[in-house]
C-alpha positions in Angstrom: -28.1 32.4 -1.0 -29.4 32.3 -4.6 -31.7 29.5 -4.8 -33.6 28.6 -8.0 -37.4 29.0 -7.9 -39.5 25.9 -8.7 -43.2 26.4 -8.6 -44.9 28.6 -5.8 -42.9 31.0 -4.1 -42.1 30.2 -0.6 -44.2 33.0 1.2 -47.2 31.7 -0.6 -46.5 27.9 0.2 -49.1 26.5 2.6 -47.7 25.6 6.0 -48.6 21.8 5.8 -46.5 21.9 2.6 -43.3 22.7 4.9 -40.4 20.4 6.1 -38.8 22.1 9.1 -35.4 20.3 9.7 -32.8 18.3 7.6 -33.9 15.0 9.3 -37.4 15.7 7.9 -36.0 16.6 4.1 -33.9 13.4 4.3 -36.9 11.3 5.3 -39.2 12.9 2.6 -36.6 12.2 0.0 -35.5 8.7 1.4 -32.0 9.5 1.8 -29.8 10.1 4.7 -29.0 13.6 6.0 -25.4 13.5 4.7 -26.5 13.1 1.1 -29.1 15.8 1.1 -26.9 18.2 2.5 -24.5 17.5 -0.2 -27.2 17.9 -2.8 -28.2 21.3 -1.4 -24.3 22.5 -1.5 -23.1 21.1 -4.9 -26.4 20.9 -6.8 -28.7 23.6 -5.5 -31.2 21.8 -4.1 -33.9 24.4 -2.8 -33.3 24.4 1.1 -34.2 28.0 2.9 -32.7 29.3 6.2 -34.6 31.2 9.0 -33.1 34.9 9.0 -31.1 35.8 11.9 -31.7 32.1 13.3 -29.1 29.7 14.5 -27.1 27.7 11.8 -28.5 24.6 10.8 -32.1 25.8 11.2 -33.2 25.0 7.6 -36.7 24.3 5.8 -37.7 23.1 2.7 -41.2 22.7 0.8 -42.3 19.4 -0.9 -43.5 20.9 -4.0 -40.2 22.5 -4.7 -38.2 19.4 -4.0 -40.5 17.4 -6.1 -40.1 20.0 -9.1 -36.2 19.9 -8.3 -36.0 16.1 -8.2 -37.9 15.8 -11.7 -35.6 18.4 -13.2 -32.4 16.6 -11.7 -33.7 13.2 -13.1 -34.2 14.9 -16.5 -30.7 16.0 -16.6 -29.6 12.6 -15.6 -31.4 11.0 -18.7 -30.1 13.6 -20.8 -26.7 12.8 -19.7 -27.0 9.0 -20.0 -28.0 9.5 -23.6 -24.5 11.0 -23.9 -23.0 8.1 -22.2 -22.2 10.3 -18.9 -22.7 8.6 -15.6 -24.1 10.3 -12.8 -22.7 9.6 -9.2 -26.0 9.4 -7.2 -29.0 8.8 -9.5 -32.0 9.1 -7.3 -35.1 7.5 -7.7 -38.6 9.1 -7.8 -39.9 9.8 -4.2 -43.1 8.3 -4.8 -41.5 4.6 -5.3 -40.4 3.6 -1.7 -40.1 -0.1 -2.4 -37.8 0.4 -5.1 -35.8 2.7 -3.4 -35.3 0.4 -0.2 -34.0 -2.3 -2.4 -31.6 -0.2 -4.1 -30.4 1.3 -0.6 -29.9 -2.5 1.0 -27.9 -3.4 -2.4 -25.7 -0.5 -2.3 -25.0 -1.3 1.6 -24.1 -5.0 0.6 -21.9 -4.0 -2.1 -20.1 -1.4 0.2 -19.8 -4.0 3.0 -18.3 -6.5 0.2 -15.9 -3.9 -1.0 -14.6 -3.0 2.5 -14.0 -6.5 3.3 -12.3 -7.0 -0.1 -10.1 -3.9 0.7 -9.4 -5.1 4.4 -8.4 -8.6 3.0 -6.2 -7.1 0.4 -4.5 -5.0 2.9 -4.0 -7.9 5.2 -2.7 -10.1 2.5 -0.3 -7.3 1.2 1.1 -6.9 4.8 1.5 -10.6 5.1 3.3 -10.9 2.0 5.6 -8.1 2.9 6.3 -9.3 6.4 7.2 -12.9 5.1 8.8 -11.9 2.0 6.5 -14.2 0.3 7.9 -13.4 -3.2 11.5 -13.7 -2.3 13.4 -16.2 -4.5 16.9 -17.5 -3.5 19.6 -15.9 -5.6 21.5 -19.3 -6.0 18.3 -21.4 -7.2 19.7 -23.3 -10.1 23.2 -22.5 -9.4 26.1 -25.1 -10.3 28.7 -25.8 -7.6 32.1 -26.6 -8.5 34.9 -27.7 -6.3 38.2 -26.0 -6.8 40.4 -27.6 -4.4 40.8 -30.9 -2.8 44.0 -30.9 -1.5 43.3 -32.5 2.0 44.6 -29.7 4.0 43.1 -26.2 4.7 42.2 -23.5 2.1 40.4 -20.3 3.3 39.8 -17.0 2.6 38.9 -17.2 -1.1 38.7 -14.1 -3.2 37.5 -13.5 -6.7 38.8 -11.1 -9.7 36.3 -8.7 -10.8 36.0 -10.6 -14.1 35.7 -13.9 -12.0 38.4 -15.7 -14.3 40.8 -16.0 -11.1 40.4 -17.2 -7.8 42.8 -16.7 -4.9 43.0 -18.4 -1.4 45.2 -19.1 1.5 46.5 -22.8 1.7 48.8 -24.9 3.8 49.3 -27.3 0.9 53.1 -26.9 0.9 53.3 -27.1 4.8 52.8 -23.6 5.8 50.1 -21.1 5.2 50.6 -19.4 1.8 48.8 -17.2 -0.9 47.9 -19.1 -3.7 45.8 -18.5 -7.3 44.4 -20.4 -9.9 42.6 -19.7 -13.2 39.0 -21.0 -13.2 38.6 -24.2 -14.8 42.6 -24.5 -15.5 43.1 -27.1 -12.8 46.4 -25.4 -12.1 47.4 -23.9 -8.7 50.0 -21.5 -8.1 52.0 -20.6 -4.7 52.9 -16.8 -4.7 54.4 -16.3 -1.6 56.5 -19.6 -0.8 56.7 -19.2 2.8 58.0 -15.8 2.7 55.2 -14.3 4.9 54.8 -15.9 8.3 51.4 -14.5 9.6 48.3 -14.2 6.8 45.4 -15.7 8.8 42.8 -13.3 10.2 39.2 -14.9 10.1 37.7 -11.4 11.3 38.5 -9.8 7.9 38.6 -10.2 4.4 42.3 -10.9 3.9 42.4 -11.5 0.1 41.6 -9.3 -2.8 42.7 -8.5 -6.3 43.8 -5.0 -7.8 40.9 -3.5 -10.2 42.8 -4.9 -13.5 43.5 -8.3 -11.7 47.2 -7.8 -12.2 47.9 -8.2 -8.6 46.7 -10.6 -5.8 46.6 -8.5 -2.5 46.7 -10.0 1.2 46.5 -8.8 4.8 49.9 -9.2 6.7 51.3 -8.4 10.0 55.0 -7.8 9.8 56.9 -10.4 11.4 59.9 -7.9 12.4 57.3 -5.3 14.3 56.1 -5.2 17.9 52.8 -6.4 19.1 51.0 -3.4 18.6 48.4 -2.7 15.7 50.8 -0.2 13.5 52.6 -3.3 12.0 49.7 -4.3 10.0 49.3 -3.6 6.3 47.9 -4.6 2.7 50.7 -6.3 0.4 50.5 -7.4 -3.0 52.1 -9.8 -5.3 51.8 -10.2 -9.2 49.5 -12.8 -10.4 52.1 -14.3 -12.6 54.5 -14.4 -9.5 57.2 -12.2 -8.2 58.2 -10.3 -5.2 55.5 -9.3 -2.5 55.6 -5.5 -1.9 53.5 -2.8 0.1 50.1 -2.1 -1.7 48.3 -0.1 1.2 50.6 0.5 4.2 48.5 1.0 7.3 45.6 -0.4 6.1 43.9 -3.5 7.6 41.1 -4.1 4.8 39.7 -2.4 1.8 37.3 -2.3 -1.2 37.4 -0.6 -4.6 34.2 0.8 -6.4 32.8 -1.1 -9.3 34.2 1.6 -11.6 37.7 1.6 -9.9 37.7 5.3 -9.1 37.0 5.2 -5.3 38.7 3.2 -2.5 37.0 2.5 0.9 39.4 1.4 3.5 39.9 1.2 7.3 42.8 1.4 9.5 43.5 -1.1 12.3 43.3 1.9 15.0 40.6 1.9 17.8 37.0 1.6 16.2 38.6 0.8 12.8 38.3 4.1 11.2 36.7 4.0 7.6 37.8 6.3 5.1 37.0 6.9 1.4 39.5 8.1 -1.0 40.0 8.9 -4.9 42.4 5.8 -5.0 45.1 5.7 -2.4 45.7 6.4 1.2 46.6 9.9 1.9 47.8 11.3 5.5 45.1 13.9 5.5 41.8 11.8 5.1 39.3 12.2 7.3 37.2 9.0 8.5 33.5 8.9 7.7 33.0 6.4 10.5 34.7 5.2 13.5 33.1 2.7 15.6 32.4 3.2 19.5 35.3 2.2 22.0 35.7 -1.5 22.1 33.7 -2.2 19.0 35.0 -3.2 15.4 34.0 -2.2 11.9 35.2 -4.6 9.1 34.3 -6.0 5.9 33.8 -2.8 3.8 31.8 -3.3 0.5 30.7 -0.9 -2.0 27.2 -1.1 -3.6 27.0 -1.6 -7.1 26.1 1.9 -8.0 28.3 3.4 -5.2 25.4 4.9 -3.3 26.6 3.1 0.1 29.4 1.3 1.7 28.3 -1.7 3.5 30.2 -3.0 6.5 30.2 -5.3 9.7 30.0 -3.6 12.9 29.9 -4.7 16.7 31.7 -6.5 19.3 33.9 -9.4 18.4 33.5 -12.5 18.1 29.7 -12.9 18.0 27.8 -9.4 18.6 27.9 -8.1 15.0 25.4 -7.0 12.3 25.9 -5.4 8.9 25.4 -1.8 8.5 25.7 0.8 5.4 26.7 4.3 5.1 26.8 7.1 2.5 30.6 7.6 0.9 30.1 11.0 2.3 29.4 10.0 5.7 26.5 10.5 8.0 24.6 8.3 10.5 24.9 4.6 9.5 21.8 2.5 8.7 21.5 -1.0 10.2 20.6 -3.7 7.8 20.6 -7.1 9.7 19.6 -7.8 13.2 21.4 -10.9 13.8 23.5 -9.8 16.6 25.7 -12.6 16.3 28.8 -13.8 14.2 28.4 -11.9 11.0 30.8 -11.6 8.2 31.5 -11.4 4.6 28.8 -9.4 2.8 28.7 -8.9 -0.9 26.1 -7.2 -3.3 25.0 -9.3 -6.1 22.9 -6.1 -7.3 21.3 -3.3 -5.7 19.0 -5.2 -3.6 20.5 -8.5 -3.2 22.8 -9.0 -0.2 24.6 -12.1 0.7 26.7 -12.8 3.7 27.8 -15.3 6.3 26.3 -15.7 9.7 25.5 -18.2 12.8 22.2 -19.1 13.8 20.6 -18.1 17.2 21.7 -21.7 18.6 25.3 -21.1 17.6 25.1 -23.2 14.4 26.8 -22.3 11.4 28.2 -20.2 9.7 25.5 -20.4 7.0 25.2 -18.4 3.8 22.5 -15.9 4.0 20.5 -13.7 1.6 18.4 -10.7 2.0 16.5 -8.1 -0.1 18.1 -4.9 1.6 14.8 -2.9 1.2 12.6 -5.6 3.0 15.5 -6.8 5.1 14.3 -10.0 5.8 17.0 -12.6 6.2 16.9 -16.0 4.7 19.0 -19.0 5.2 20.2 -20.3 1.5 22.1 -23.6 2.5 21.1 -26.6 4.3 22.7 -27.8 7.9 25.5 -29.9 6.1 27.4 -27.0 4.6 29.3 -24.8 6.9 31.0 -21.7 5.2 33.9 -19.5 6.6 34.4 -17.2 3.4 32.3 -15.6 0.9 33.5 -13.4 -2.4 31.8 -12.6 -5.5 32.9 -11.4 -8.9 31.7 -7.8 -10.2 28.6 -8.7 -12.0 27.5 -11.1 -9.1 27.0 -14.1 -11.0 29.9 -16.1 -9.5 30.7 -16.7 -6.0 33.8 -18.1 -4.2 33.1 -19.8 -0.7 35.2 -21.9 1.5 33.4 -25.0 2.6 34.5 -26.1 6.2 34.3 -29.3 8.3 35.7 -28.7 11.7 36.7 -30.9 14.5 37.4 -30.1 17.9 39.4 -32.8 20.3 40.9 -32.3 24.0 44.4 -33.2 24.7 46.2 -33.6 28.1 50.1 -33.1 29.1 51.7 -32.7 32.3 53.5 -29.5 32.9 56.9 -31.2 33.6 56.6 -32.9 30.2 55.4 -29.8 28.5 58.8 -28.8 26.8 58.7 -31.8 24.8 56.9 -31.9 21.2 53.6 -33.4 20.2 54.3 -36.9 21.6 54.1 -35.9 25.3 50.4 -34.5 24.3 47.8 -37.3 24.9 44.5 -37.3 23.4 41.5 -37.6 25.8 39.4 -40.7 24.6 35.9 -38.9 24.9 32.9 -41.0 24.3 31.0 -37.8 22.8 31.4 -36.8 19.2 33.0 -33.4 20.1 34.4 -31.6 23.0 35.6 -28.1 23.7 35.9 -25.3 26.1 37.5 -27.6 28.7 38.0 -26.8 32.3 39.9 -28.8 35.1 38.4 -29.6 38.5 40.1 -31.2 41.7 39.8 -35.0 40.0 37.6 -34.4 37.0 37.4 -32.4 33.6 34.3 -30.5 32.4 33.6 -29.6 28.9 31.1 -28.7 26.5 29.5 -30.9 23.6 27.3 -30.3 20.9 24.3 -32.7 20.0 21.7 -32.3 17.2 19.4 -30.7 19.6 21.8 -28.1 21.3 24.7 -27.9 23.7 25.5 -29.6 27.0 28.1 -29.8 29.8 29.8 -33.1 30.5 32.0 -34.4 33.2 34.9 -36.8 32.5 36.0 -38.8 35.6 37.9 -42.2 35.8 37.5 -42.7 32.1 33.8 -42.1 32.0 31.8 -39.2 30.5 28.7 -38.1 32.1 26.2 -35.5 31.0 25.7 -33.0 33.6 23.2 -30.5 32.0 21.7 -29.7 28.4 19.0 -27.6 26.9 16.9 -27.8 23.9 18.4 -25.3 21.3 21.1 -24.1 24.0 24.5 -22.6 23.0 27.1 -22.6 26.0 29.5 -19.8 25.2 32.5 -19.1 27.3 33.8 -22.0 29.2 32.3 -23.2 32.6 33.7 -22.0 35.6 34.5 -24.4 38.4 34.4 -23.0 42.0 37.6 -22.9 44.2 35.9 -25.7 46.3 35.3 -27.7 43.3 31.9 -28.4 43.9 29.9 -25.9 42.0 30.0 -25.2 38.2 28.7 -21.8 36.5 28.2 -21.5 33.0 26.8 -19.0 30.5 24.1 -20.1 27.9 22.0 -18.5 25.0 18.7 -20.2 24.8 15.3 -18.7 23.3 16.9 -15.5 22.6 18.0 -15.0 26.0 21.6 -15.0 27.8 21.5 -16.7 31.2 24.1 -17.2 33.9 23.5 -20.5 35.4 24.9 -22.7 38.4 24.9 -26.2 39.6 26.7 -28.7 41.6 29.4 -30.7 40.1 27.1 -33.7 39.8 24.5 -31.5 37.9 22.0 -31.4 40.5 20.5 -28.2 41.8 20.9 -26.3 38.4 19.3 -23.0 38.7 19.7 -19.5 37.1 21.8 -17.0 38.6 21.0 -13.9 36.4 18.9 -13.5 33.4 18.8 -9.8 32.8 22.4 -9.3 31.5 23.6 -9.4 28.0 26.5 -11.9 28.9 29.7 -12.1 26.8 33.0 -14.3 27.4 33.9 -16.5 30.3 32.3 -16.2 33.8 34.7 -16.8 36.8 34.1 -17.5 40.4 35.3 -14.9 43.1 37.7 -16.9 45.6 35.1 -16.8 48.6 32.5 -18.5 46.3 30.0 -15.8 47.1 29.8 -14.2 43.7 30.4 -15.0 39.9 32.4 -12.3 37.7 31.3 -12.0 34.2 31.1 -9.6 31.2 28.0 -8.1 29.9 27.1 -5.7 27.3 26.2 -2.1 28.7 25.7 0.7 26.4 27.3 -1.3 23.4 30.5 -2.1 25.2 31.3 -5.2 27.5 32.1 -4.4 31.2 32.7 -6.7 34.2 29.7 -7.3 36.5 29.9 -8.8 39.9 26.9 -11.3 40.3 25.9 -12.6 43.7 24.7 -16.4 44.0 22.2 -15.4 46.7 19.7 -13.7 44.3 20.7 -10.2 44.8 21.2 -7.9 41.7 24.4 -7.8 39.7 26.6 -4.7 40.3 28.9 -3.0 37.7 32.7 -3.9 38.7 35.0 -2.6 35.8 33.8 0.6 34.1 36.1 0.2 31.1 35.8 -2.3 28.2 36.6 -5.7 29.7 35.8 -9.4 29.5 37.1 -12.8 30.6 38.1 -12.2 34.1 40.5 -14.5 36.0 40.7 -14.2 40.0 44.4 -14.4 41.8 44.1 -17.3 44.3 44.0 -15.0 47.1 41.3 -12.7 46.0 43.3 -9.6 45.9 42.8 -8.8 42.3 41.5 -10.1 39.1 43.1 -9.8 35.7 41.0 -9.2 32.2 41.3 -8.6 28.6 41.0 -5.0 27.4 39.6 -4.3 23.9 40.8 -5.5 20.7 42.8 -3.0 18.8 43.9 -4.1 15.4 44.6 -7.7 16.4 45.9 -7.3 19.8 44.4 -6.7 23.0 46.1 -5.7 26.5 45.6 -7.8 29.7 44.9 -5.5 32.7 43.8 -5.8 36.5 41.9 -4.4 39.1 41.6 -5.0 43.1 38.7 -6.5 44.6 37.6 -3.0 45.4 37.9 -2.1 41.6 41.2 0.1 42.1 43.7 -0.3 39.2 46.4 -3.0 40.0 49.8 -2.9 38.6 50.9 -5.6 35.9 54.1 -5.8 33.8 53.0 -4.5 30.3 51.3 -7.8 28.5 49.6 -7.7 25.1 48.5 -10.7 23.4 47.2 -11.6 20.0 43.5 -12.0 19.3 42.1 -15.6 19.7 41.7 -17.4 22.8 41.5 -14.9 25.8 41.4 -17.4 28.7 44.0 -16.6 31.5 45.0 -18.8 34.4 47.2 -18.5 37.5 49.4 -21.2 38.7 49.1 -22.1 42.5 50.5 -19.1 44.6 49.1 -16.3 42.3 52.7 -15.0 41.2 52.6 -16.6 37.8 50.0 -16.0 34.8 49.5 -18.6 31.9 48.3 -17.3 28.5 48.3 -18.1 25.0 51.1 -16.4 22.9 51.6 -16.4 19.0 50.0 -15.3 15.8 46.1 -15.8 15.3 46.4 -19.2 13.7 49.0 -20.8 16.0 49.7 -20.4 19.7 51.7 -21.9 22.5 51.5 -21.4 26.2 53.6 -19.1 28.1 54.2 -18.4 31.6 54.5 -14.7 32.7 55.9 -13.7 36.1 53.8 -10.9 37.3 56.3 -9.5 39.6 59.3 -9.2 37.1 57.4 -9.6 33.8 59.9 -12.2 32.8 58.2 -14.6 30.2 59.0 -18.5 29.6 57.2 -20.6 27.0 55.4 -23.6 28.4 54.6 -25.7 25.2 56.2 -25.9 21.7 53.5 -27.7 19.6 53.7 -28.3 15.8 52.3 -25.7 13.5 49.3 -27.9 12.7 48.3 -28.0 16.4 45.6 -25.0 16.7 44.8 -24.3 20.3 41.6 -22.8 21.0 41.4 -23.0 24.6 42.9 -24.5 27.7 43.0 -24.9 31.4 45.5 -25.5 34.2 44.5 -28.0 37.1 44.1 -26.7 40.5 47.5 -28.3 41.6 49.4 -26.7 38.7 50.5 -30.0 37.4 48.3 -30.8 34.3 47.2 -28.6 31.3 44.1 -29.5 29.1 44.1 -28.2 25.6 41.3 -27.9 23.0 42.7 -28.3 19.4 40.9 -27.3 16.2 41.5 -29.3 13.3 39.8 -27.9 10.2 39.6 -29.3 6.6 38.2 -27.0 4.0 38.0 -26.5 0.5 37.2 -23.6 -2.1 33.9 -23.9 -4.0 32.4 -22.0 -6.9 29.0 -21.1 -7.5 27.8 -20.1 -11.0 24.5 -18.2 -10.4 22.2 -18.4 -13.7 21.9 -15.2 -15.6 18.0 -14.0 -15.8 
């Protein structure tokens, strides 16, 4: 190693002038070992090594170090005169007090800098996790009511330029497609009762062609059978005319912002998603198909065409928003709501709006999110419930459906059921709402909502009594009454967990039966009263499980997609709903040993899935009709013969029902919903 010579050569230096280690050298220069090693390596500080000795065996001479330090300080002064700054300006060795003060001051400054850096990092992390700088995109927006018809308006859509709004309305008695020029106050019925089935709340049913010359709408052709192949997109000129096919065999679509590419899905299993250059072609290959039993709806292009956003999951309320590249690949999850989610729209490349329910089941509300940070923000108050959302191309005008639902319970006797509505009597409940009704031997149980959560009530001899309630609880599916009428089971979502619970019919001895299943749909008691059959999500798909009431572990029962079981009175078999395909699902059955049980072919329309047996077990009661309006039908399970049980008016929307144990009475849950279309004008920056 070439070491510059300073003063006396090493061979002539006295031994007492020698420093024999890095520690002694560092102590002499009043620096730490790391610093003096760096000076030796980078600045040529005179340090010697023993020949043929171990690495790190070094020595230096005080005279050489003093000479080198004087030379280094001189160089520093010359550099300072030229406004240069030396990284480690050392002090003269014979000034120990000053050196200590400088070392202490440097330590304090380093400590302060470290604390400041830690605080800055923590603040930055907190700001990112809480989205502190998020600003609601609808701040300062102006609300404008478009419709005030006193009936039902829904599924609002906007043209790309935001000048026209289309919606479904029953203003003329039946549900039709309507259009209005924004600000004109004029409304035009485009279908005039020529299309019988237009309503499907699980998808975006209305839209516009890119040039706004056509209003498009989802339709299920009335002349077709119960399968999914009769679904398509039709169109009608905005100025009026005859409806005609637009995209046959397509359930939902969205044009890219430049109008050059079309994203669409068909109603087949898994809702296969396609991308084309403007039309549906027989040879198109899907870029994504949901797993068996799951659905993929609401395709929406990102403004720059880089992604297609969509809603995927299990209907009705195990859904989230995902996105995928137009060329395909692995989808990327955007939200983590795991609830009822729909109608995503992109205002710009980063601002996503959508509708979703809260974990307690309230809503749907309007939500917003920065798709890069992915922290959801609720944008509206508890008073506003929305059922549809659309935006124009530049994201500065929104169209929403503002809804106010009302649920009531009604009773009729089966011998009077062929009559019209006058034979159906409303039950005078003392609670504000009533839904998911179930009939016991001499009583009715139902679910009612309060400001703090939902509870189960019992109605008997004209008096309503609360049996169970929970803070922030959401009861899903209807309560299940045991065959002996003395026990009630129910499923509840509370504090982010789904619980299967049971209690006596007077509300006492309430307890948790299972807390480890991701429950879905209605539970049902086995005829022997020793177990409860219920669906739970397993590997992304709902399956029926058997849950013993004595505390033993739940066991898988039906391996295929299956929900909402109903046992035959003799316990020989259980019927259940299969997966939705398009807008329909099939009814199947297995024996108590889980072997397939033969049934007549039975396909029902999406909506209430509840099934009931009449005494004897030969006849099944189910809801039949379109998505919006259904009636009760009797199905003979031996012959397959069907007979209508009710003939209710078009505005009587049944959401759930039950049959009394003696088969003589029916309780109905009726949904009455008033809704209006509103516009939001978002200020431009």
